[in-house]
C-alpha positions in Angstrom: 125.2 81.0 61.7 124.3 81.8 65.5 126.8 83.9 67.2 128.0 84.9 70.4 129.1 87.9 70.3 132.9 88.7 71.7 132.8 92.2 72.1 134.3 93.2 75.0 132.0 94.5 78.0 131.2 97.6 78.9 133.0 99.3 82.0 131.3 98.8 85.9 129.0 102.2 86.2 129.1 104.0 89.8 126.1 103.7 92.0 125.8 100.1 92.2 126.7 97.4 94.3 130.3 96.5 94.3 131.2 94.6 91.5 128.3 95.2 90.0 127.3 96.9 86.2 124.1 99.0 85.1 122.7 98.6 81.6 119.2 98.5 80.2 118.1 96.7 77.6 114.8 96.5 75.2 113.0 92.9 75.3 109.9 92.3 73.8 109.7 96.1 72.8 109.7 96.6 77.2 113.0 98.4 77.8 114.7 97.0 81.5 117.1 99.2 83.7 118.7 96.3 84.7 121.8 95.9 87.3 123.4 93.1 87.7 127.2 90.8 88.9 128.7 91.7 85.0 129.3 87.8 84.7 125.7 86.7 84.4 124.4 85.3 81.3 121.5 86.7 78.7 120.0 83.6 79.6 120.1 84.0 83.7 118.5 87.8 83.4 115.5 86.8 80.5 114.5 83.4 82.8 115.4 84.9 86.6 115.6 88.5 85.9 112.8 89.4 84.0 110.7 86.0 84.2 110.6 85.1 80.6 110.6 81.7 80.5 110.0 80.6 77.1 114.1 80.6 76.3 115.1 77.3 77.8 118.6 76.1 79.4 119.4 73.4 77.8 123.8 72.9 77.6 124.7 76.0 79.1 127.5 75.4 76.8 126.4 76.6 73.5 126.0 73.4 71.1 122.2 72.7 71.3 120.6 75.8 70.5 118.0 75.6 73.0 119.0 79.6 74.3 118.7 81.5 70.4 117.2 84.8 70.7 117.5 87.0 68.3 119.8 90.3 69.8 119.7 93.3 66.9 118.0 91.1 64.7 120.8 88.5 64.6 120.6 85.2 66.0 122.9 84.5 69.1 123.6 82.5 72.3 121.8 83.8 75.3 123.9 81.0 77.1 127.0 82.1 76.2 126.9 85.8 76.1 127.4 87.9 79.1 124.0 90.6 79.4 127.1 93.2 80.1 127.8 92.5 76.4 124.0 93.9 75.6 123.7 97.0 76.7 121.3 99.3 75.0 121.1 96.0 72.5 117.2 95.2 71.4 116.3 91.7 72.4 113.9 89.2 71.0 112.8 85.9 72.9 109.9 83.6 71.5 107.3 85.3 73.7 107.6 88.4 71.7 107.3 87.2 68.1 104.0 86.8 68.5 102.0 91.0 67.5 98.5 91.3 69.2 97.7 88.3 69.7 98.7 86.6 66.2 101.2 84.1 66.2 104.5 84.9 64.1 103.7 83.1 60.7 107.0 80.4 62.0 104.8 79.8 65.0 101.6 78.6 63.1 103.6 76.5 60.3 105.4 75.0 63.1 102.0 74.1 65.1 100.5 73.3 61.3 103.6 71.2 60.4 103.7 69.8 63.4 107.3 70.8 63.9 107.7 69.9 67.7 107.2 66.8 69.9 108.4 67.7 73.3 108.5 71.7 72.5 111.3 71.9 74.7 113.3 73.1 71.4 110.9 74.7 69.9 110.9 78.5 71.1 114.9 78.2 70.0 114.1 76.5 67.0 111.6 79.4 66.3 114.4 82.1 67.2 116.9 80.6 65.0 114.1 80.1 62.1 113.3 84.0 62.1 116.8 85.2 61.7 117.7 82.6 59.6 115.0 84.1 57.3 115.8 87.6 57.6 119.5 86.9 56.4 118.0 85.7 53.2 120.6 83.0 52.4 118.7 79.7 52.7 117.1 78.9 49.9 116.7 75.6 49.7 115.8 72.5 52.4 119.3 72.0 52.2 120.7 75.3 53.2 117.8 75.0 55.8 119.3 72.2 57.2 122.3 73.1 57.3 122.0 76.8 59.0 119.7 75.5 61.3 122.3 72.2 62.3 123.4 74.5 65.5 119.6 73.8 67.2 119.4 70.4 68.4 115.6 68.4 68.1 116.3 65.2 70.4 113.0 64.1 69.6 114.0 63.9 65.6 111.3 66.6 64.4 113.8 67.7 61.7 111.8 67.0 58.0 108.6 69.0 59.9 111.2 71.6 61.2 112.6 72.3 57.7 108.9 71.9 56.2 107.4 74.4 58.8 110.7 77.0 57.6 109.8 76.7 54.1 106.1 77.2 54.5 106.9 80.2 56.5 109.8 80.9 53.8 106.5 80.4 50.7 109.2 77.5 49.2 107.9 74.8 48.1 
């Protein structure tokens, strides 16, 4: 299940501008020291400060899943997560899934199954599916559908999305 982390944010660090906090995150294998307004969402930091625009801003209310990323291997809605809550976290976005120019098996499966139409939800769908596979709970098409229900595809590519996930999981 996709979550937002509701742990307490760290206290403001000294040395920054008034009201700012200092933190560091590891994003797609690169460490980023940041000083930011404590009200910044992880989504806005990724898109606006780190220029990682693969993660999409859909509803900005945690209802569509377009902003799904992986934080320490868990599915997280970046629009509902304050960046300061993730000091020291290991974050993976859609840009970090391919390795050495080779697509992640889910990225490849999405292509092979034509599991996208407009493509807007695709980064969130793929990151969510990577998390779903890591969770190890979904073993059937119905369980995949239930576990992916927080990710909306307005184009209706759901059957192909499920087929791509099944392929990546090695399921029939």
